[in-house]
C-alpha positions, 0 to 999 in steps of 0.5 A: 391643713392650712388655715386660721384655726389653731389646729392647722399645721400652717396658720395664717392671721389674714382674714382672707384665709378661711379657718380651714382653707386647704389641705396638702396630703398624700394620695397614691404616693403623690402629694395633692392639694384640695381647697376646702370650699373657701370663698377666697379660693386656693391657687396653684401656679396661678390657677384655681384649685377646683378639685384634688390637684397633684403637686410637683416640685417647686409649684407655687401655692396661693392661700389668700394673700400668702404665697409659698413654694413647695419644695422637697428632695425626691430622694428623701425618705419622708416627703412630708417634712414637718414645719415647726411652729416658728417656721409657720409663724414666719410664713404667716407674717411674711406672705411672700416668703418662700420656704422649702427643703432639699436641693430644689429650693436653693 
């Protein structure tokens, strides 16, 4: 989950990010994103996420003022890499920072 609450895996300090803003999860073997009914909205490649939306390699997600690119190597055994606390803090403090894993993010 992405949001301001302490239980979120990616936490943002911005007041434009809801306490529980959106989720990225697996559905039928694919990554999907859901906005959790926030006032500010969640955007995927500039388009509002209004329903469960499939994610592709290198999509750009916007959550309030935070932009990030989801990248992964499709050959990795685990498509859900963990983000340690220091990386999450970098994302929260640098809204235009792009992060990723695997060859697609170089």
